[in-house]
C-alpha positions as CSV (number, residue, x, y, z in Angstrom):
1,X,-32.4,-54.8,67.4
2,X,-34.0,-57.4,69.6
3,X,-37.7,-58.2,69.3
4,X,-37.8,-59.2,73.0
5,X,-38.9,-56.0,74.7
6,X,-39.6,-55.0,78.3
7,X,-43.3,-55.9,78.2
8,X,-43.9,-57.7,74.9
9,X,-42.3,-59.2,71.8
10,X,-42.6,-56.8,68.9
11,X,-41.0,-56.1,65.5
12,X,-41.5,-55.5,61.8
13,X,-43.2,-58.2,59.7
14,X,-41.5,-60.0,58.0
15,X,-38.0,-58.8,58.4
16,X,-37.9,-59.2,62.2
17,X,-41.0,-61.4,62.9
18,X,-42.2,-64.0,60.3
19,X,-44.0,-67.3,60.4
20,X,-40.9,-69.3,61.4
21,X,-40.2,-66.9,64.3
22,X,-43.9,-67.1,65.3
23,X,-43.7,-71.0,65.4
24,X,-40.6,-70.9,67.6
25,X,-42.0,-68.3,69.9
26,X,-45.1,-70.5,70.3
27,X,-42.9,-73.5,71.1
28,X,-40.9,-71.4,73.6
29,X,-44.1,-70.1,75.2
30,X,-45.5,-73.6,75.5
31,X,-42.3,-74.7,77.1
32,X,-42.3,-71.8,79.6
33,X,-46.0,-71.7,80.3
34,X,-47.6,-75.1,79.4
35,X,-51.3,-75.9,79.8
36,X,-54.5,-74.5,78.3
37,X,-53.6,-71.3,76.4
38,X,-56.0,-68.7,75.0
39,X,-54.8,-67.1,71.7
40,X,-56.1,-64.2,69.8
41,X,-54.9,-61.6,67.3
42,X,-55.8,-58.0,66.3
43,X,-56.7,-56.9,62.8
44,X,-53.2,-56.7,61.3
45,X,-52.8,-58.3,57.9
46,X,-50.0,-60.6,59.2
47,X,-52.1,-61.7,62.2
48,X,-53.9,-64.8,60.8
49,X,-50.7,-66.4,59.5
50,X,-48.6,-65.5,62.6
51,X,-51.4,-66.9,64.8
52,X,-51.6,-70.1,62.9
53,X,-47.8,-70.7,63.2
54,X,-47.7,-69.6,66.8
55,X,-50.5,-72.0,67.7
56,X,-48.7,-74.9,65.9
57,X,-45.6,-74.1,67.9
58,X,-47.5,-74.2,71.2
59,X,-49.3,-77.4,70.2
60,X,-45.9,-79.0,69.5
61,X,-45.1,-78.7,73.2
62,X,-48.3,-80.7,74.2
63,X,-50.4,-77.7,75.3
64,X,-54.1,-77.1,74.5
65,X,-55.0,-74.0,72.5
66,X,-58.3,-72.1,72.7
67,X,-58.4,-69.9,69.6
68,X,-60.5,-66.9,70.5
69,X,-60.4,-65.1,67.2
70,X,-59.9,-61.4,66.5
71,X,-59.9,-59.7,69.9
72,X,-58.7,-56.8,72.0
73,X,-56.0,-57.5,74.4
74,X,-58.3,-57.0,77.4
75,X,-60.5,-59.8,76.0
76,X,-57.5,-62.2,76.2
77,X,-57.2,-61.3,79.9
78,X,-61.0,-61.9,80.2
79,X,-60.7,-65.3,78.4
80,X,-57.9,-66.6,80.6
81,X,-60.0,-66.0,83.7
82,X,-63.3,-67.0,82.1
83,X,-62.1,-70.3,80.8
84,X,-59.7,-71.1,83.6
85,X,-56.7,-71.0,81.2
86,X,-53.0,-71.4,82.2
87,X,-52.0,-68.4,80.1
88,X,-52.8,-66.4,77.0
89,X,-51.4,-64.5,74.1
90,X,-52.6,-61.7,71.8
91,X,-50.8,-61.3,68.5
92,X,-50.7,-57.6,68.2
93,X,-48.4,-54.6,67.9
94,X,-50.9,-52.4,69.8
95,X,-50.6,-48.8,68.5
96,X,-47.7,-49.3,66.2
97,X,-48.0,-48.7,62.4
98,X,-49.2,-51.5,60.1
99,X,-45.8,-53.0,59.3
100,X,-45.3,-54.1,62.9
101,X,-46.7,-57.1,64.8
102,X,-45.9,-59.0,68.0
103,X,-47.0,-60.9,71.0
104,X,-48.4,-59.8,74.3
105,X,-48.1,-62.6,76.8
106,X,-50.1,-63.4,80.0
107,X,-49.7,-66.0,82.8
108,X,-52.2,-68.2,84.6
109,X,-53.2,-65.2,86.8
110,X,-54.0,-63.2,83.7
111,X,-51.0,-61.0,84.6
112,X,-49.0,-59.6,81.7
113,X,-45.5,-61.1,81.4
114,X,-42.6,-58.7,81.4
115,X,-39.0,-59.3,80.5
116,X,-38.2,-59.8,84.1
117,X,-41.1,-62.2,84.8
118,X,-40.8,-64.4,81.8
119,X,-39.9,-62.8,78.4
120,X,-36.2,-63.0,79.3
121,X,-36.5,-66.7,80.0
122,X,-38.6,-67.2,76.9
123,X,-35.8,-65.5,74.9
124,X,-33.2,-68.0,76.3
125,X,-35.5,-70.9,75.4
126,X,-36.0,-69.4,71.9
127,X,-32.2,-68.9,71.3
128,X,-31.2,-72.4,72.6
129,X,-34.1,-74.1,70.9
130,X,-34.7,-76.1,74.0
131,X,-38.4,-76.9,73.7
132,X,-40.8,-79.3,75.3
133,X,-42.2,-82.0,73.1
134,X,-45.8,-83.2,73.0
135,X,-49.0,-83.6,71.1
136,X,-51.3,-80.8,71.9
137,X,-54.7,-79.8,70.5
138,X,-56.7,-76.7,69.4
139,X,-60.3,-75.6,69.5
140,X,-62.1,-72.4,68.5
141,X,-64.3,-70.4,70.8
142,X,-64.3,-67.0,69.0
143,X,-68.1,-66.6,68.8
144,X,-68.6,-67.6,72.5
145,X,-65.8,-65.4,73.7
146,X,-67.3,-62.3,71.9
147,X,-70.8,-62.9,73.4
148,X,-69.5,-63.7,76.9
149,X,-67.2,-60.7,76.9
150,X,-70.0,-58.3,75.8
151,X,-72.3,-59.7,78.5
152,X,-69.5,-59.3,81.0
153,X,-69.0,-55.6,80.2
154,X,-72.8,-55.0,80.1
155,X,-73.1,-56.6,83.6
156,X,-70.6,-54.1,84.9
157,X,-72.4,-51.2,83.4
158,X,-76.1,-51.8,82.8
159,X,-77.2,-51.0,86.4
160,X,-75.0,-47.9,86.4
161,X,-75.5,-46.2,83.0
162,X,-78.8,-44.4,82.9
163,X,-79.6,-43.3,79.4
164,X,-82.5,-40.9,79.9
165,X,-82.2,-38.8,76.7
166,X,-80.5,-41.0,74.3
167,X,-76.8,-40.2,74.2
168,X,-75.0,-40.0,70.8
169,X,-71.4,-41.2,70.6
170,X,-68.8,-41.4,67.9
171,X,-66.7,-44.5,68.0
172,X,-63.5,-44.5,66.0
173,X,-62.2,-48.1,66.1
174,X,-59.0,-47.2,64.2
175,X,-59.8,-50.2,62.0
176,X,-58.6,-52.3,65.0
177,X,-60.2,-54.9,67.2
178,X,-62.2,-52.6,69.5
179,X,-64.4,-51.6,66.5
180,X,-65.7,-55.1,66.4
181,X,-67.1,-54.9,69.9
182,X,-67.7,-51.4,71.1
183,X,-70.5,-50.4,68.7
184,X,-72.7,-53.4,69.7
185,X,-72.1,-52.7,73.4
186,X,-73.1,-49.1,73.1
187,X,-76.2,-49.9,71.1
188,X,-77.3,-52.5,73.6
189,X,-77.0,-49.7,76.3
190,X,-79.5,-47.6,74.2
191,X,-77.1,-45.1,72.7
192,X,-77.0,-43.7,69.2
193,X,-73.7,-44.8,67.6
194,X,-71.8,-43.1,64.9
195,X,-69.2,-45.6,63.6
196,X,-65.9,-44.4,62.2
197,X,-63.2,-46.8,61.1
198,X,-64.9,-49.7,62.8
199,X,-64.3,-52.2,60.0
200,X,-61.4,-54.6,60.5
201,X,-58.6,-53.6,58.2
202,X,-54.9,-54.1,58.9
203,X,-54.0,-51.5,56.4
204,X,-55.4,-48.9,58.8
205,X,-56.8,-46.8,56.0
206,X,-58.4,-44.2,58.3
207,X,-55.2,-43.4,60.3
208,X,-52.5,-45.2,62.3
209,X,-54.0,-47.0,65.3
210,X,-52.4,-44.6,67.9
211,X,-54.9,-42.3,69.6
212,X,-52.1,-40.5,71.5
213,X,-51.2,-38.6,68.3
214,X,-53.2,-35.5,67.5
215,X,-53.3,-36.2,63.7
216,X,-55.1,-39.5,64.4
217,X,-58.0,-37.7,66.2
218,X,-58.9,-35.3,63.4
219,X,-61.6,-37.4,61.8
220,X,-63.3,-38.2,65.1
221,X,-63.3,-34.6,66.1
222,X,-64.9,-33.5,62.9
223,X,-67.5,-36.3,63.1
224,X,-68.5,-35.4,66.7
225,X,-69.2,-31.8,65.6
226,X,-71.0,-32.8,62.4
227,X,-73.2,-35.4,64.1
228,X,-73.8,-33.2,67.2
229,X,-72.7,-36.1,69.3
230,X,-72.2,-35.9,73.0
231,X,-68.9,-37.7,73.0
232,X,-66.3,-39.3,70.8
233,X,-64.0,-42.2,71.7
234,X,-60.9,-43.3,69.7
235,X,-59.4,-46.7,70.4
236,X,-56.0,-48.1,69.5
237,X,-55.2,-51.3,67.5
238,X,-55.8,-53.7,70.3
239,X,-58.3,-51.9,72.4
240,X,-56.3,-51.0,75.5
241,X,-55.6,-47.3,74.8
242,X,-58.2,-44.5,74.6
243,X,-58.6,-40.9,73.6
244,X,-61.8,-39.0,74.6
245,X,-63.4,-36.1,72.6
246,X,-66.0,-33.8,74.1
247,X,-69.1,-32.4,72.5
248,X,-67.2,-29.4,71.1
249,X,-64.8,-31.7,69.2
250,X,-61.9,-31.1,71.7
251,X,-59.6,-33.9,72.7
252,X,-59.5,-34.1,76.5
253,X,-56.1,-34.8,78.1
254,X,-55.7,-38.3,79.6
255,X,-54.7,-36.8,82.9
256,X,-58.2,-35.1,83.1
257,X,-60.0,-38.3,82.2
258,X,-58.0,-40.2,84.8
259,X,-58.7,-37.5,87.4
260,X,-62.4,-37.8,86.7
261,X,-62.3,-41.6,87.1
262,X,-60.3,-41.1,90.3
263,X,-62.7,-38.6,91.8
264,X,-65.7,-40.8,91.1
265,X,-64.1,-43.9,92.4
266,X,-63.0,-42.3,95.7
267,X,-66.5,-41.0,96.2
268,X,-67.7,-44.6,96.2
269,X,-64.6,-46.2,97.8
270,X,-62.8,-43.7,100.2
271,X,-59.2,-44.5,100.8
272,X,-58.8,-46.7,97.8
273,X,-55.4,-47.4,96.3
274,X,-54.7,-46.0,92.9
275,X,-51.6,-46.8,90.7
276,X,-50.2,-44.3,88.3
277,X,-47.2,-44.3,86.0
278,X,-44.1,-42.1,86.4
279,X,-45.4,-39.8,83.6
280,X,-48.7,-39.0,85.1
281,X,-49.6,-35.4,85.6
282,X,-49.6,-33.8,89.1
283,X,-53.2,-33.0,88.3
284,X,-54.3,-36.6,88.8
285,X,-51.9,-37.2,91.7
286,X,-53.3,-34.1,93.5
287,X,-56.8,-35.3,92.8
288,X,-56.0,-38.7,94.4
289,X,-54.6,-37.1,97.5
290,X,-57.2,-34.4,97.9
291,X,-60.0,-37.0,97.4
292,X,-58.6,-39.2,100.2
293,X,-57.0,-41.9,98.1
294,X,-53.6,-43.5,98.2
295,X,-51.4,-42.7,95.2
296,X,-48.9,-45.4,94.2
297,X,-46.3,-44.6,91.6
298,X,-45.1,-47.2,89.1
299,X,-43.0,-47.8,86.0
300,X,-44.5,-47.1,82.6
301,X,-46.0,-50.2,80.9
302,X,-49.0,-52.5,81.2
303,X,-46.9,-55.3,82.7
304,X,-45.8,-53.2,85.6
305,X,-49.0,-51.3,86.3
306,X,-51.1,-54.5,86.3
307,X,-48.7,-56.3,88.6
308,X,-48.5,-53.4,91.0
309,X,-52.3,-53.1,91.1
310,X,-52.5,-56.8,91.9
311,X,-49.8,-56.6,94.6
312,X,-51.5,-53.6,96.2
313,X,-55.1,-54.7,95.6
314,X,-55.6,-51.3,93.9
315,X,-59.0,-50.4,92.4
316,X,-57.8,-48.2,89.5
317,X,-54.6,-47.5,87.5
318,X,-53.7,-45.1,84.8
319,X,-51.0,-44.1,82.4
320,X,-50.6,-40.7,80.7
321,X,-50.6,-42.4,77.3
322,X,-54.3,-43.2,77.7
323,X,-54.4,-46.6,79.4
324,X,-56.9,-47.1,82.3
325,X,-56.8,-50.2,84.4
326,X,-59.7,-51.6,86.5
327,X,-59.9,-54.2,89.2
328,X,-63.2,-55.4,87.7
329,X,-61.4,-56.4,84.5
330,X,-58.7,-58.4,86.3
331,X,-56.4,-55.4,86.4
332,X,-56.5,-55.1,82.6
333,X,-56.3,-51.7,80.8
334,X,-59.7,-52.0,79.1
335,X,-60.4,-49.0,76.9
336,X,-64.0,-50.0,76.2
337,X,-64.8,-50.1,79.9
338,X,-63.0,-46.8,80.4
339,X,-65.1,-45.1,77.8
340,X,-68.3,-46.6,79.5
341,X,-67.1,-45.2,82.8
342,X,-67.1,-41.7,81.3
343,X,-70.5,-42.3,79.8
344,X,-71.7,-43.4,83.3
345,X,-70.7,-40.2,84.9
346,X,-72.3,-38.1,82.2
347,X,-75.5,-40.1,82.2
348,X,-75.9,-40.0,86.0
349,X,-75.2,-36.3,86.4
350,X,-76.6,-34.9,83.2
351,X,-73.6,-32.7,82.8
352,X,-71.4,-32.2,79.7
353,X,-67.9,-33.7,80.0
354,X,-66.4,-30.2,79.8
355,X,-68.3,-29.3,83.0
356,X,-67.3,-32.4,84.8
357,X,-63.5,-31.8,84.3
358,X,-63.4,-28.0,84.7
359,X,-62.4,-27.8,88.3
360,X,-59.3,-30.0,88.2
361,X,-56.1,-28.0,88.9
362,X,-54.3,-26.8,85.7
363,X,-50.8,-27.8,84.9
364,X,-48.8,-26.6,82.0
365,X,-47.2,-29.6,80.4
366,X,-45.7,-31.1,77.3
367,X,-44.9,-34.7,76.2
368,X,-42.6,-35.3,73.2
369,X,-40.7,-38.2,71.8
370,X,-37.2,-37.7,70.4
371,X,-35.6,-40.1,67.8
372,X,-32.4,-41.8,69.1
373,X,-30.0,-44.5,67.9
374,X,-31.6,-47.7,69.2
375,X,-28.2,-49.0,70.4
376,X,-27.6,-45.9,72.5
377,X,-31.0,-45.1,74.0
378,X,-30.5,-46.9,77.3
379,X,-26.9,-45.9,77.8
380,X,-27.9,-42.2,77.1
381,X,-30.4,-42.3,80.0
382,X,-27.9,-44.0,82.3
383,X,-25.2,-41.4,81.5
384,X,-27.8,-38.6,82.0
385,X,-28.5,-39.8,85.5
386,X,-24.8,-39.7,86.4
387,X,-24.4,-36.2,85.0
388,X,-27.5,-34.7,86.7
389,X,-26.7,-36.2,90.0
390,X,-23.1,-34.9,89.8
391,X,-24.6,-31.4,89.0
392,X,-26.7,-31.6,92.2
393,X,-30.2,-32.1,90.8
394,X,-32.8,-34.0,92.7
395,X,-33.3,-37.2,90.6
396,X,-36.0,-39.9,90.9
397,X,-35.0,-43.1,89.0
398,X,-38.2,-45.1,89.4
399,X,-38.5,-45.1,85.6
400,X,-35.9,-43.3,83.6
401,X,-34.5,-40.1,85.0
402,X,-37.0,-37.7,86.6
403,X,-35.6,-34.4,87.7
404,X,-37.6,-32.8,90.5
405,X,-37.8,-29.0,90.7
406,X,-39.5,-26.9,93.3
407,X,-42.7,-26.5,91.3
408,X,-42.5,-29.1,88.6
409,X,-40.5,-31.9,87.1
410,X,-39.0,-33.3,83.9
411,X,-38.7,-37.0,83.0
412,X,-36.5,-38.6,80.4
413,X,-36.9,-42.3,79.6
414,X,-36.0,-44.7,76.9
415,X,-38.9,-46.1,75.0
416,X,-39.3,-49.9,75.4
417,X,-41.0,-50.3,72.0
418,X,-39.3,-47.8,69.6
419,X,-36.0,-46.0,69.0
420,X,-37.2,-43.0,71.0
421,X,-36.5,-41.0,74.1
422,X,-39.8,-40.0,75.8
423,X,-39.7,-36.6,77.4
424,X,-42.4,-35.1,79.7
425,X,-42.3,-32.0,81.8
426,X,-44.8,-29.9,83.7
427,X,-45.4,-27.2,86.3
428,X,-48.3,-25.3,87.8
429,X,-46.3,-22.2,87.6
430,X,-45.8,-20.7,84.1
431,X,-42.5,-19.0,84.9
432,X,-41.2,-22.3,86.4
433,X,-42.5,-24.2,83.4
434,X,-40.5,-22.0,81.0
435,X,-37.3,-22.6,83.0
436,X,-37.9,-26.3,82.9
437,X,-38.6,-26.2,79.2
438,X,-35.2,-24.5,78.6
439,X,-33.6,-27.2,80.8
440,X,-35.3,-29.9,78.7
441,X,-34.2,-28.4,75.4
442,X,-30.6,-28.4,76.7
443,X,-30.8,-32.1,77.3
444,X,-32.5,-32.9,74.0
445,X,-29.6,-31.4,72.2
446,X,-27.4,-34.1,73.6
447,X,-29.5,-37.0,72.3
448,X,-27.5,-39.1,69.8
449,X,-29.3,-39.1,66.5
């Protein structure tokens, strides 16, 4: 199984990614993208040593390194722009379990590098060991980056967030990087903060750093109710994915949060362009259109969403998995800013979150991930497309295979990070939903285990 994925480099430490591999990836990145490079890592136990060897690899090509410490991935994007860097890297496996680690790569425009835009070329450099040679340097700016980033986020929110009666929030950092930044930002804005799993610990003792899974939200739900908090926010390992919990301890679907952000944005900027992934619920797409915005579909993945937003000069982007992208953060999916946007809407209107989202159209939906043989996941999707088209179904192949029904859809796509097939389906009509569900189950039976 290759560690070179569609939108990052990722694998198990140390069977797939170790210090030697990190050094060579650093040398390959310095060859592909020379210059001044910002490098950070999340809280994983293997992060410091992988970062050290990656940095040494980059230095061997003659490039200059700015070590920005333990950071969220959005902070890497901020640092590239803030310090006029030629690229950046965060050493992270995002929401994956603790045994994983990897590299998220960015170019001089702070755009994430995909397989098509650079990772494929980096892989060729890595395999051929055809590296640039030089004598680079390294400096550390971790303390300055933290303060500058916090001030940057506060500048985006201070004038807009009105804390009349002090709001109380629960912040579950998942023992990842966001927990090192979010509590201080919230306190500076005048909120009462209940910290949960905000200490940096690569063992992730609280729960896996994946807020898209229900079992990883249980502690935060309980804490919100125990503390009588107004809201709860759960971040992933590198601070670009978010789950939101209301005052009743209920997790709010990402499509509703995205719809809320969409509605508010279009009230301020009528006609704005908004990018959404192929999995996004019709709830949000309907909201974009009804609110006078322009809905732009895109492949799943931060590299594709950010690139599409830059190309279209879009104001907002969203993925069903809980990623929210903002023009203000250089098209990065910044979960901390996303949570502050939710706070902004509550603080301005004085309404509970449940009241703000109650009028969005209801869709019945389900999202599941099916285990599949890694070697067969892409070929399965390719064959599925051929079979469904032959049977006369209306198929959209923007990302995977999306079967379009009269009042709903079903999407099948190969995961770019795991040996999984992602399946999503929905309808506004309950009877149609049950028909689609039966159709989906018939396809799932064919997945090679």
